BAVO-952150 format. One record per residue (C-alpha): x, y, z; residue number from 1. Coordinates in nm, 3 decimals. Layout:
<drenros>
{u: X | v: Y | w: Z | k: NUM}
...
</drenros>
This chain:
<drenros>
{u: -1.362 | v: -0.753 | w: -2.909 | k: 1}
{u: -1.438 | v: -0.467 | w: -2.633 | k: 2}
{u: -1.085 | v: -0.347 | w: -2.567 | k: 3}
{u: -1.003 | v: -0.349 | w: -2.180 | k: 4}
{u: -0.707 | v: -0.174 | w: -2.180 | k: 5}
{u: -0.534 | v: 0.056 | w: -1.916 | k: 6}
{u: -0.244 | v: 0.238 | w: -1.892 | k: 7}
{u: -0.071 | v: 0.191 | w: -1.475 | k: 8}
{u: 0.221 | v: 0.394 | w: -1.358 | k: 9}
{u: 0.416 | v: 0.270 | w: -1.090 | k: 10}
{u: 0.579 | v: 0.549 | w: -0.913 | k: 11}
{u: 0.916 | v: 0.485 | w: -0.714 | k: 12}
{u: 1.025 | v: 0.797 | w: -0.486 | k: 13}
{u: 1.062 | v: 0.885 | w: -0.088 | k: 14}
{u: 0.903 | v: 1.224 | w: 0.043 | k: 15}
{u: 1.167 | v: 1.421 | w: 0.334 | k: 16}
{u: 1.070 | v: 1.182 | w: 0.607 | k: 17}
{u: 0.816 | v: 1.245 | w: 0.887 | k: 18}
{u: 0.725 | v: 1.576 | w: 0.643 | k: 19}
{u: 0.399 | v: 1.557 | w: 0.486 | k: 20}
{u: 0.374 | v: 1.879 | w: 0.285 | k: 21}
{u: 0.749 | v: 1.728 | w: 0.117 | k: 22}
{u: 0.476 | v: 1.425 | w: 0.053 | k: 23}
{u: 0.241 | v: 1.616 | w: -0.064 | k: 24}
{u: 0.389 | v: 1.825 | w: -0.285 | k: 25}
{u: 0.545 | v: 1.486 | w: -0.458 | k: 26}
{u: 0.267 | v: 1.315 | w: -0.485 | k: 27}
{u: 0.110 | v: 1.638 | w: -0.684 | k: 28}
{u: 0.430 | v: 1.644 | w: -0.949 | k: 29}
{u: 0.444 | v: 1.296 | w: -0.964 | k: 30}
{u: 0.065 | v: 1.244 | w: -1.051 | k: 31}
{u: 0.075 | v: 1.510 | w: -1.332 | k: 32}
{u: 0.404 | v: 1.353 | w: -1.490 | k: 33}
{u: 0.187 | v: 1.029 | w: -1.491 | k: 34}
{u: -0.096 | v: 1.151 | w: -1.591 | k: 35}
{u: 0.075 | v: 1.339 | w: -1.894 | k: 36}
{u: 0.220 | v: 1.031 | w: -1.971 | k: 37}
{u: -0.168 | v: 0.875 | w: -2.010 | k: 38}
{u: -0.162 | v: 0.720 | w: -1.675 | k: 39}
{u: -0.506 | v: 0.601 | w: -1.564 | k: 40}
{u: -0.416 | v: 0.413 | w: -1.277 | k: 41}
{u: -0.138 | v: 0.561 | w: -1.024 | k: 42}
{u: -0.003 | v: 0.338 | w: -0.742 | k: 43}
{u: 0.243 | v: 0.522 | w: -0.462 | k: 44}
{u: 0.476 | v: 0.297 | w: -0.219 | k: 45}
{u: 0.380 | v: 0.163 | w: 0.105 | k: 46}
{u: 0.350 | v: 0.466 | w: 0.388 | k: 47}
{u: 0.451 | v: 0.755 | w: 0.119 | k: 48}
{u: 0.211 | v: 0.982 | w: 0.312 | k: 49}
{u: 0.457 | v: 1.087 | w: 0.516 | k: 50}
{u: 0.737 | v: 0.797 | w: 0.479 | k: 51}
{u: 0.896 | v: 0.461 | w: 0.574 | k: 52}
{u: 1.158 | v: 0.534 | w: 0.877 | k: 53}
{u: 1.332 | v: 0.265 | w: 0.743 | k: 54}
{u: 1.662 | v: 0.185 | w: 1.005 | k: 55}
{u: 1.545 | v: 0.411 | w: 1.285 | k: 56}
{u: 1.489 | v: 0.268 | w: 1.626 | k: 57}
{u: 1.270 | v: 0.495 | w: 1.829 | k: 58}
{u: 1.467 | v: 0.441 | w: 2.141 | k: 59}
{u: 1.343 | v: 0.113 | w: 2.173 | k: 60}
{u: 1.486 | v: -0.210 | w: 2.311 | k: 61}
{u: 1.298 | v: -0.466 | w: 2.498 | k: 62}
{u: 1.173 | v: -0.411 | w: 2.789 | k: 63}
{u: 1.239 | v: 0.023 | w: 2.760 | k: 64}
{u: 1.209 | v: 0.337 | w: 2.573 | k: 65}
{u: 1.340 | v: 0.646 | w: 2.601 | k: 66}
{u: 1.249 | v: 1.040 | w: 2.593 | k: 67}
{u: 1.383 | v: 1.063 | w: 2.188 | k: 68}
{u: 1.201 | v: 0.783 | w: 2.066 | k: 69}
{u: 0.907 | v: 0.907 | w: 2.167 | k: 70}
{u: 0.990 | v: 1.266 | w: 2.060 | k: 71}
{u: 1.036 | v: 1.110 | w: 1.681 | k: 72}
{u: 0.706 | v: 0.915 | w: 1.733 | k: 73}
{u: 0.539 | v: 1.230 | w: 1.829 | k: 74}
{u: 0.687 | v: 1.413 | w: 1.477 | k: 75}
{u: 0.535 | v: 1.072 | w: 1.290 | k: 76}
{u: 0.192 | v: 1.125 | w: 1.455 | k: 77}
{u: 0.190 | v: 1.501 | w: 1.363 | k: 78}
{u: 0.299 | v: 1.430 | w: 1.030 | k: 79}
{u: 0.033 | v: 1.106 | w: 1.009 | k: 80}
{u: -0.326 | v: 1.210 | w: 0.806 | k: 81}
{u: -0.686 | v: 1.142 | w: 0.932 | k: 82}
{u: -0.957 | v: 0.962 | w: 0.671 | k: 83}
{u: -1.195 | v: 1.113 | w: 0.537 | k: 84}
{u: -0.921 | v: 1.476 | w: 0.637 | k: 85}
{u: -0.774 | v: 1.759 | w: 0.450 | k: 86}
{u: -0.506 | v: 1.553 | w: 0.238 | k: 87}
{u: -0.729 | v: 1.290 | w: 0.128 | k: 88}
{u: -0.940 | v: 1.604 | w: -0.004 | k: 89}
{u: -0.673 | v: 1.733 | w: -0.191 | k: 90}
{u: -0.595 | v: 1.428 | w: -0.337 | k: 91}
{u: -0.939 | v: 1.374 | w: -0.432 | k: 92}
{u: -0.929 | v: 1.749 | w: -0.639 | k: 93}
{u: -0.612 | v: 1.659 | w: -0.782 | k: 94}
{u: -0.775 | v: 1.303 | w: -0.902 | k: 95}
{u: -1.081 | v: 1.500 | w: -1.026 | k: 96}
{u: -0.879 | v: 1.722 | w: -1.221 | k: 97}
{u: -0.653 | v: 1.484 | w: -1.409 | k: 98}
{u: -0.922 | v: 1.229 | w: -1.473 | k: 99}
{u: -0.719 | v: 0.925 | w: -1.254 | k: 100}
{u: -0.722 | v: 0.694 | w: -1.017 | k: 101}
{u: -0.472 | v: 0.709 | w: -0.695 | k: 102}
{u: -0.326 | v: 0.430 | w: -0.492 | k: 103}
{u: -0.146 | v: 0.561 | w: -0.232 | k: 104}
{u: 0.026 | v: 0.444 | w: 0.094 | k: 105}
{u: -0.032 | v: 0.663 | w: 0.401 | k: 106}
{u: -0.019 | v: 0.695 | w: 0.760 | k: 107}
{u: -0.352 | v: 0.740 | w: 0.881 | k: 108}
{u: -0.423 | v: 0.858 | w: 1.273 | k: 109}
{u: -0.710 | v: 0.685 | w: 1.417 | k: 110}
{u: -0.977 | v: 0.982 | w: 1.500 | k: 111}
{u: -1.221 | v: 0.730 | w: 1.619 | k: 112}
{u: -1.166 | v: 0.607 | w: 2.006 | k: 113}
{u: -0.701 | v: 0.705 | w: 2.109 | k: 114}
{u: -0.669 | v: 0.943 | w: 1.875 | k: 115}
{u: -0.322 | v: 0.795 | w: 1.933 | k: 116}
{u: -0.269 | v: 0.480 | w: 1.729 | k: 117}
{u: -0.126 | v: 0.532 | w: 1.349 | k: 118}
{u: -0.201 | v: 0.255 | w: 1.088 | k: 119}
{u: -0.032 | v: 0.106 | w: 0.758 | k: 120}
{u: -0.301 | v: 0.219 | w: 0.511 | k: 121}
{u: -0.364 | v: 0.182 | w: 0.175 | k: 122}
{u: -0.644 | v: 0.462 | w: 0.004 | k: 123}
{u: -0.810 | v: 0.387 | w: -0.302 | k: 124}
{u: -0.923 | v: 0.747 | w: -0.473 | k: 125}
{u: -1.171 | v: 0.744 | w: -0.813 | k: 126}
{u: -1.121 | v: 1.008 | w: -1.124 | k: 127}
{u: -1.453 | v: 1.208 | w: -0.955 | k: 128}
{u: -1.272 | v: 1.273 | w: -0.670 | k: 129}
{u: -1.431 | v: 1.018 | w: -0.399 | k: 130}
{u: -1.273 | v: 0.802 | w: -0.149 | k: 131}
{u: -1.322 | v: 0.470 | w: -0.312 | k: 132}
{u: -1.189 | v: 0.266 | w: 0.011 | k: 133}
{u: -0.919 | v: 0.188 | w: 0.231 | k: 134}
{u: -0.715 | v: -0.097 | w: 0.343 | k: 135}
{u: -0.524 | v: -0.108 | w: 0.715 | k: 136}
{u: -0.258 | v: -0.349 | w: 0.719 | k: 137}
{u: -0.352 | v: -0.643 | w: 0.925 | k: 138}
{u: -0.024 | v: -0.738 | w: 1.068 | k: 139}
{u: 0.273 | v: -0.496 | w: 1.118 | k: 140}
{u: 0.586 | v: -0.676 | w: 1.062 | k: 141}
{u: 0.864 | v: -0.736 | w: 1.339 | k: 142}
{u: 0.949 | v: -0.383 | w: 1.477 | k: 143}
{u: 0.678 | v: -0.201 | w: 1.288 | k: 144}
{u: 0.431 | v: -0.305 | w: 1.544 | k: 145}
{u: 0.550 | v: -0.019 | w: 1.774 | k: 146}
{u: 0.469 | v: 0.197 | w: 1.517 | k: 147}
{u: 0.124 | v: 0.098 | w: 1.409 | k: 148}
{u: -0.179 | v: -0.090 | w: 1.488 | k: 149}
{u: -0.355 | v: -0.437 | w: 1.358 | k: 150}
{u: -0.640 | v: -0.356 | w: 1.074 | k: 151}
{u: -0.916 | v: -0.604 | w: 1.080 | k: 152}
{u: -1.163 | v: -0.772 | w: 0.794 | k: 153}
{u: -1.359 | v: -0.470 | w: 0.728 | k: 154}
{u: -1.115 | v: -0.329 | w: 0.523 | k: 155}
{u: -1.026 | v: -0.594 | w: 0.261 | k: 156}
{u: -1.105 | v: -0.362 | w: 0.010 | k: 157}
{u: -1.180 | v: -0.458 | w: -0.348 | k: 158}
{u: -1.260 | v: -0.145 | w: -0.586 | k: 159}
{u: -1.468 | v: -0.127 | w: -0.956 | k: 160}
{u: -1.300 | v: 0.027 | w: -1.222 | k: 161}
{u: -1.416 | v: 0.041 | w: -1.597 | k: 162}
{u: -1.172 | v: -0.175 | w: -1.625 | k: 163}
{u: -1.148 | v: -0.426 | w: -1.377 | k: 164}
{u: -1.130 | v: -0.474 | w: -1.031 | k: 165}
{u: -0.824 | v: -0.337 | w: -0.802 | k: 166}
{u: -0.716 | v: -0.407 | w: -0.448 | k: 167}
{u: -0.429 | v: -0.558 | w: -0.297 | k: 168}
{u: -0.205 | v: -0.626 | w: 0.054 | k: 169}
{u: 0.063 | v: -0.400 | w: 0.178 | k: 170}
{u: 0.385 | v: -0.567 | w: 0.204 | k: 171}
{u: 0.407 | v: -0.905 | w: 0.402 | k: 172}
{u: 0.044 | v: -0.947 | w: 0.413 | k: 173}
{u: 0.148 | v: -1.076 | w: 0.085 | k: 174}
{u: 0.305 | v: -1.378 | w: 0.249 | k: 175}
{u: -0.032 | v: -1.470 | w: 0.447 | k: 176}
{u: -0.164 | v: -1.751 | w: 0.212 | k: 177}
{u: -0.540 | v: -1.689 | w: 0.384 | k: 178}
{u: -0.514 | v: -1.268 | w: 0.353 | k: 179}
{u: -0.409 | v: -1.358 | w: -0.055 | k: 180}
{u: -0.713 | v: -1.607 | w: -0.032 | k: 181}
{u: -0.964 | v: -1.392 | w: 0.064 | k: 182}
{u: -0.851 | v: -1.095 | w: -0.213 | k: 183}
{u: -0.875 | v: -1.352 | w: -0.482 | k: 184}
{u: -1.204 | v: -1.456 | w: -0.422 | k: 185}
{u: -1.319 | v: -1.069 | w: -0.435 | k: 186}
{u: -1.250 | v: -1.149 | w: -0.839 | k: 187}
{u: -0.950 | v: -0.892 | w: -0.831 | k: 188}
{u: -0.802 | v: -0.823 | w: -1.179 | k: 189}
{u: -0.505 | v: -0.594 | w: -1.083 | k: 190}
{u: -0.370 | v: -0.676 | w: -0.758 | k: 191}
{u: -0.123 | v: -0.403 | w: -0.571 | k: 192}
{u: 0.108 | v: -0.497 | w: -0.350 | k: 193}
{u: 0.318 | v: -0.120 | w: -0.232 | k: 194}
{u: 0.593 | v: -0.258 | w: -0.017 | k: 195}
{u: 0.912 | v: -0.162 | w: 0.172 | k: 196}
{u: 1.113 | v: -0.487 | w: 0.100 | k: 197}
{u: 1.364 | v: -0.425 | w: -0.171 | k: 198}
{u: 1.546 | v: -0.757 | w: -0.147 | k: 199}
{u: 1.564 | v: -0.994 | w: -0.459 | k: 200}
{u: 1.335 | v: -1.264 | w: -0.313 | k: 201}
{u: 1.061 | v: -0.970 | w: -0.330 | k: 202}
{u: 1.040 | v: -1.073 | w: -0.698 | k: 203}
{u: 0.985 | v: -1.423 | w: -0.622 | k: 204}
{u: 0.683 | v: -1.331 | w: -0.441 | k: 205}
{u: 0.458 | v: -1.104 | w: -0.652 | k: 206}
{u: 0.565 | v: -1.324 | w: -1.002 | k: 207}
{u: 0.432 | v: -1.627 | w: -0.756 | k: 208}
{u: 0.107 | v: -1.388 | w: -0.655 | k: 209}
{u: 0.062 | v: -1.330 | w: -1.027 | k: 210}
{u: 0.049 | v: -1.702 | w: -1.112 | k: 211}
{u: -0.154 | v: -1.804 | w: -0.828 | k: 212}
{u: -0.416 | v: -1.520 | w: -0.849 | k: 213}
{u: -0.386 | v: -1.514 | w: -1.288 | k: 214}
{u: -0.417 | v: -1.131 | w: -1.248 | k: 215}
{u: -0.163 | v: -0.808 | w: -1.313 | k: 216}
{u: 0.017 | v: -0.742 | w: -0.994 | k: 217}
{u: 0.127 | v: -0.363 | w: -0.941 | k: 218}
{u: 0.443 | v: -0.373 | w: -0.653 | k: 219}
{u: 0.601 | v: -0.023 | w: -0.561 | k: 220}
{u: 0.847 | v: 0.064 | w: -0.335 | k: 221}
{u: 1.049 | v: 0.361 | w: -0.208 | k: 222}
{u: 1.353 | v: 0.470 | w: -0.297 | k: 223}
{u: 1.532 | v: 0.653 | w: -0.036 | k: 224}
{u: 1.839 | v: 0.811 | w: 0.059 | k: 225}
{u: 1.983 | v: 0.950 | w: 0.360 | k: 226}
{u: 1.943 | v: 1.265 | w: 0.174 | k: 227}
{u: 1.583 | v: 1.218 | w: 0.254 | k: 228}
{u: 1.566 | v: 1.260 | w: 0.641 | k: 229}
{u: 1.612 | v: 1.533 | w: 0.823 | k: 230}
{u: 1.901 | v: 1.593 | w: 1.048 | k: 231}
{u: 1.752 | v: 1.691 | w: 1.348 | k: 232}
{u: 1.578 | v: 1.335 | w: 1.380 | k: 233}
{u: 1.627 | v: 1.307 | w: 1.771 | k: 234}
{u: 1.698 | v: 0.967 | w: 1.648 | k: 235}
{u: 1.945 | v: 1.038 | w: 1.365 | k: 236}
{u: 2.235 | v: 0.844 | w: 1.465 | k: 237}
{u: 2.092 | v: 0.535 | w: 1.411 | k: 238}
{u: 2.113 | v: 0.580 | w: 1.029 | k: 239}
{u: 2.453 | v: 0.730 | w: 1.059 | k: 240}
{u: 2.680 | v: 0.398 | w: 0.978 | k: 241}
{u: 2.417 | v: 0.318 | w: 0.733 | k: 242}
{u: 2.499 | v: 0.293 | w: 0.344 | k: 243}
{u: 2.332 | v: 0.645 | w: 0.133 | k: 244}
{u: 2.120 | v: 0.399 | w: -0.030 | k: 245}
{u: 1.817 | v: 0.302 | w: 0.244 | k: 246}
{u: 1.603 | v: 0.140 | w: 0.007 | k: 247}
{u: 1.666 | v: 0.044 | w: -0.385 | k: 248}
{u: 1.360 | v: 0.018 | w: -0.472 | k: 249}
{u: 1.279 | v: -0.313 | w: -0.693 | k: 250}
{u: 0.903 | v: -0.162 | w: -0.797 | k: 251}
{u: 0.792 | v: -0.397 | w: -1.080 | k: 252}
{u: 0.478 | v: -0.524 | w: -1.275 | k: 253}
{u: 0.397 | v: -0.841 | w: -1.379 | k: 254}
{u: 0.144 | v: -1.026 | w: -1.554 | k: 255}
{u: -0.051 | v: -1.303 | w: -1.508 | k: 256}
{u: 0.124 | v: -1.528 | w: -1.582 | k: 257}
{u: 0.371 | v: -1.449 | w: -1.372 | k: 258}
{u: 0.620 | v: -1.236 | w: -1.666 | k: 259}
{u: 0.746 | v: -0.918 | w: -1.606 | k: 260}
{u: 0.532 | v: -0.632 | w: -1.796 | k: 261}
{u: 0.829 | v: -0.361 | w: -1.623 | k: 262}
{u: 1.156 | v: -0.486 | w: -1.484 | k: 263}
{u: 1.251 | v: -0.406 | w: -1.146 | k: 264}
{u: 1.359 | v: -0.055 | w: -1.122 | k: 265}
{u: 1.664 | v: -0.006 | w: -0.877 | k: 266}
{u: 1.878 | v: 0.253 | w: -0.725 | k: 267}
{u: 1.701 | v: 0.527 | w: -0.867 | k: 268}
{u: 1.369 | v: 0.750 | w: -0.797 | k: 269}
{u: 1.130 | v: 0.699 | w: -1.097 | k: 270}
{u: 0.818 | v: 0.582 | w: -1.235 | k: 271}
{u: 0.733 | v: 0.265 | w: -1.482 | k: 272}
{u: 0.453 | v: 0.290 | w: -1.673 | k: 273}
{u: 0.334 | v: 0.000 | w: -1.871 | k: 274}
{u: -0.035 | v: -0.045 | w: -2.076 | k: 275}
{u: -0.223 | v: -0.398 | w: -1.895 | k: 276}
{u: -0.435 | v: -0.559 | w: -2.146 | k: 277}
{u: -0.721 | v: -0.683 | w: -1.893 | k: 278}
{u: -0.810 | v: -0.968 | w: -2.139 | k: 279}
{u: -0.521 | v: -1.138 | w: -2.024 | k: 280}
{u: -0.689 | v: -1.203 | w: -1.691 | k: 281}
{u: -0.954 | v: -1.467 | w: -1.807 | k: 282}
{u: -0.710 | v: -1.621 | w: -2.079 | k: 283}
{u: -0.488 | v: -1.704 | w: -1.775 | k: 284}
{u: -0.791 | v: -1.831 | w: -1.594 | k: 285}
{u: -0.879 | v: -2.082 | w: -1.878 | k: 286}
{u: -0.636 | v: -2.359 | w: -1.691 | k: 287}
{u: -0.626 | v: -2.219 | w: -1.338 | k: 288}
{u: -0.888 | v: -2.046 | w: -1.123 | k: 289}
{u: -0.771 | v: -1.988 | w: -0.779 | k: 290}
{u: -1.130 | v: -1.989 | w: -0.636 | k: 291}
{u: -1.323 | v: -2.098 | w: -0.910 | k: 292}
{u: -1.268 | v: -2.430 | w: -1.136 | k: 293}
{u: -0.946 | v: -2.484 | w: -0.919 | k: 294}
{u: -1.081 | v: -2.498 | w: -0.598 | k: 295}
{u: -1.206 | v: -2.776 | w: -0.401 | k: 296}
{u: -1.488 | v: -2.651 | w: -0.107 | k: 297}
{u: -1.546 | v: -2.976 | w: -0.027 | k: 298}
{u: -1.241 | v: -3.004 | w: 0.097 | k: 299}
{u: -1.099 | v: -2.619 | w: 0.167 | k: 300}
{u: -1.290 | v: -2.368 | w: 0.281 | k: 301}
{u: -1.209 | v: -2.020 | w: 0.421 | k: 302}
{u: -1.444 | v: -1.759 | w: 0.690 | k: 303}
{u: -1.353 | v: -1.413 | w: 0.649 | k: 304}
{u: -1.477 | v: -1.206 | w: 0.917 | k: 305}
{u: -1.525 | v: -0.896 | w: 0.784 | k: 306}
{u: -1.705 | v: -0.694 | w: 1.113 | k: 307}
{u: -1.546 | v: -0.406 | w: 1.154 | k: 308}
{u: -1.360 | v: -0.448 | w: 1.541 | k: 309}
{u: -1.444 | v: -0.218 | w: 1.792 | k: 310}
{u: -1.299 | v: -0.178 | w: 2.118 | k: 311}
{u: -1.640 | v: -0.027 | w: 2.291 | k: 312}
{u: -1.944 | v: -0.104 | w: 2.168 | k: 313}
{u: -2.274 | v: 0.056 | w: 2.308 | k: 314}
{u: -2.488 | v: -0.261 | w: 2.457 | k: 315}
{u: -2.841 | v: -0.213 | w: 2.565 | k: 316}
{u: -2.801 | v: -0.245 | w: 2.974 | k: 317}
{u: -2.972 | v: -0.579 | w: 3.124 | k: 318}
{u: -3.037 | v: -0.387 | w: 3.441 | k: 319}
{u: -3.421 | v: -0.256 | w: 3.485 | k: 320}
</drenros>
């Protein structure tokens, strides 16, 4: 039987917030460490580049924003990246040097229209150094909507690799049943789920996805402390009364029958490494295949709009 094994690494860490140089440095170091242990697919958390601003209010209340919050947002904007761009090229060179696939959560700065909007994005980089695709979070959660715009169906990305199909959704997108079904229909084998949710209930979510999609689930969260927050942030006082540990992590890897391949890691920085046997995916679908023999297209159908949604479209004039 042909071997379909892949060694996966899940990085649980955090950069200095709003500092893309810090994030790029940590990505370089931790990718090299994981590759030295044989990892072929290396996954970083949600918006690792340049960080998830947990606890910051950006000077916002319902009906008003203040000048200090706008300063912090501009700092976030300045440290976001463009796709394609310099940072993506650097990650491509790293992936090619080490011969690995990289999946990295980034803050993406729009370059097509306003150039002011940011997106919560996953990028997929191949071992030949090419950008294989990206996914923009469809619905930022709660106050995240002040920071990031909404993605569209054009970035429901799944990539082909020698060991299987890889794709995923970001954090609470994974609570959207129709979004999950759209991903399952793409034949996903390894489902990445970068998150900022460190609660116990998140573990129930990723184990359910594994059982439902009959796929491996690779979930990745940041381990962040106050030490990763620059004290010169205009809104630094927002976190002064918080605990020292701002995000405890909880990264984990789950098999296609819902069992842990790597148990959740809490309250420390680290890298989870596991070898996945992709033969387990078709074995698990013997009795349940959500888009195959366990679907009922005569009863249920899902229509997915994967067209890019442009705010401005050039159309031919109706005037002669």
